[in-house]
C-alpha positions, 0 to 999 in steps of 0.5 A: 483487582482481578477476576477469575475466568475459566476454559477447558485448560484451566483457570486464570486471573484477569485484571478486573477492568479488562475488556479482554478475558482468559483466551486473550491472556493465553495468547499474550503468554504464547505469542510475545513475538513481534510487539506489533499491533493489529492494524486499526482497519482490520479491527474496525472491519472485524467489528463490521463482521460481528456487527453483520452476524449479531444483526442476523442473529437478532433477526432470528430472535434468539436473543432477548431485546436488551441483550441483543441491543447491547451486543449490537452497540458493542459491535458498532463501537468496535466498527467505529474504532472505539475499542482498538485499544483493547485488541492486544494480541500479537499479529504473529500468532498460531492458530489461523487467527483464533487468538484475534477472533477470541480477543474480539469476541471477549471485548464485545461480550464484556463491553455489552455486559458493561452497557447492561450494568453487569460485571465483566466476565459475567459470561452466564449472561453474555458469553464471548463464544456462545453469543458473540461467536454464535454460528461463526468460526475464526475460519470465516470471520478472519478472512472475511474481515481481512478482505473487508479491511483490504478493500477499505485500504485499497480505496485509500491507496487509490485516492493517494495515488491520484495525488501522486499521479497529478503531482508528476502530471503538474511537473510535466507541464511545468517542465515541458520546454526544458530540453536536457540530456537523456541517458541510457546505461548512465551515459549521454544518449539523446536529447529529451525534455525534463517534462517528458521524463516526468511524464513517464513517472506520471504514467507508471503511477497511472498504471498502478492506480488502475491496477489497484482500482481493479484489485477490489474485484478480487477481494469481494468473494468472502466465506462468511457463513462457511464456519469451520471449513466452508460447509456451514457446519452448525449455522442455520441456513437463514444465518448463512445467507442473512450475514453477508447481506447485512455486511454488504449494507454495513460496508458499502462493499459489494461483497458476495458469498462464495459459491464454493465456500470450502474452496474459498476457505482452503485457498488464499491465492487471491492475496498472492495475486493482489500482493503482486499488484502492490509489488509492481507499484513498489517497483515503480516507486523504487525506480522513480525515487532512485531516478530522482535521487540521481538527477538531484545528485551533487549539488556540485559534483553530481548531475544536479539537474533538479533540486529536491525539496530540503526537509531536514539537515543531512549530517551531524558532521558535514555542514550544509549537507542536505540529503534526498531523505524522502526519496530514500524513504520511498525506496526503502518502503518499496523494498519492504513491500517486496519483502512482504510479497515474498512472505505472502507467496510462501504462506499462501503456498504452505496452507494445508487441506481445508485451511490456511494455518498461516492466515495471521502472517498473510493478514499482517503482511498484506495489510502492512504493505497497503498501509506502507504504500498509502503513507508513502505516497502521501509524503512522496507527493506532498514532501517531494514531488510538489516542490521539485525545482530544475536547475536550469543552468546545470541542465543547459550546461550539460546540453552545450557540452554533451554529444547528445546534441549531435544526435539531434543533428543527424538528419541535417549533417549525416552520421560521418560528418557528426562523428567527425565533429564529435572527435573535433569538439573533444580535441578543441574543448569547445561546445558543439554549438560554437563548433557548428556556428563557427564552421557555418555548418548551420545557422543559429536558428537552424541549430536552435530548432533542431534541438528545441523541445518540439523537435526532440519530441516530435517522434521522427522528422519530416525527412 
């Protein structure tokens, strides 16, 4: 069961019940590349853009009321995610996003026709280009929808970053009195507390959270109404000024029309800038997850100072082995975001003259990074950080046998004496505590005070 649709290239048979049409069909033939899907948030944001345009056109009294009502209803369904399954073009496409725009236009047109009780493909009644794309271009609707979707996702990311930050802060408090060996270049250095290490992770994530929050400002300026290259060609002035007002109200985002819409259409460096912020967060996730894996290593032949929550069996051949799979996944997600940043930078740099022809790849990579970071932070906070346990016996054993303790005794015993003690304890194979107390260099109380959590974090001694 098919229907026939035509464009200036010829005609094609389309499945009779499909909401998409000939332009989508050609895109499916031309770009069977990745098998990836357009992100739902992007589709919904595009629905908001089309809804804002439809409401503006309706105010201009161009459509008869029933037609306007059906189109607006179809656009609302798109903005609610109810038509996502009909957006089927590959994200990796040529044409600066035209295939996606036409897929959106065709689905809205055919859904509106369905609402009115007409056969799909009856474009003499509602046309994807003449009506749904009226006064618009891919070149202004696509980037506007992308920025709208990006803000939605940035807000989600900020919320999950709060959870990640709070999870580390809870561990900071829980571990505040646990003195352990601090390491530089993977070698014993000085004493620190496990809580202080986790406070550093919390602070790094807090910094990421603030950066992400500020990113929204970079994405609020859009070129909706600029049509092909930002000059507003073929669009009435009332539409150009009205569409952005409707979109601002519909989305709750403080969107603003670019003062120079030609420039805003040409240059996509804002995505380079914000991707850099996402990259910074990704590097923090990689560093932190690698630290946790190292501190968890063992459990018998490694550091073994903390235990990451066991979430699945680690081997099909080694009984009892449990791997730090959440931390591993977090690191891999971070690496993917770093890779996407390179893609985004290259695509932004390769835009030419009045348009960036690689808009689809920028959109896919940027939104993918946001989606990955949202999901990664969720599992990191809930499935990993929340249930980290300290291995107190292993931590204490490391402290007792590490030369890191000696640095804490420098103010009382001096560098030369400390160097002598280091040599002696290694020869005699005894702990520093035993040597100090046996030789009555310090009392037990003095020794314990010197290596207490309060002392090792006191930011200098009294002299």
